[in-house]
N, C-alpha and C positions, 0 to 999 in steps of 0.2 A: 504494500500500500504506500502510495506517495504521501508525503507530508501534507501537501495541499488537500488531498482527499480526506486525510485524517482530520485536518482542521475544519473542513467543510462539514464533515459528519458531526464533529463536536459542537459546532455552532448551531446545528439543527436540533440538538438536544433541548429538552425543557430546562428552564433556568436552574432548577434545583440540581439536576444532573450535571449541568455545566459547572456549577459551583463545586460539586464533588470532584470533577475532573481537574479543575484548577487547583483545588486544595491538594489533591494527590500529587500533581506535578510540582507544585511549590515545595511540598514536603520532600519530594525526591531530590530537589536541588539543595535544600537546606534542612536536612533531617533534624527533628527536635532532639535536644539533649535532655533527657529526663532529669538529670541531676540539676541542671540549670533551671529547668521549668519548676522543679520542686522548690528551689531557693526563691524564685520570683513569686511563686504562690504563697510561700511563707511570709515574704516581705509584704505582699498585698494584704494578706490576712491581718498582719500586725498593724499596718496603716489603717485598715478599716476599723479595727478594734480601738485604736487611738482616736479616730474621728468620732466614732459612736460614743466613746466615753467622755468626749469633750476635752481631751488632753491636747488636741490640735484643732485649729480652726481652719475651715475651708476658705480658700480665696477664689473668687469668681474668675473663670477663665479669661473673660474680657479684660479684667484688671491685670492679670499675669501677662497677657500678650501685649497690652498697651505699654506696660513697663519694659518688656523685651524690645518692642519696636522703637520705643522712645530712646532707649540706651543705644541702639544700633544706629540711629540717625544722628547721634551726636559726634 
């Protein structure tokens, strides 16, 4: 099968199936590392716990980006 034919067939799939194909191809290019994924999940859980307990305060995304873009333009 030629690559063009394969792409044409993939594009004809329903959106859910195309998403599965894309996810599978991306994972084949950059396989997940379970050790790193576990560490990120642990960090995310800890941050969520801190947020919910009130130990940290959320900053609106607009404010964060305004600060970043303001600093870059100087």
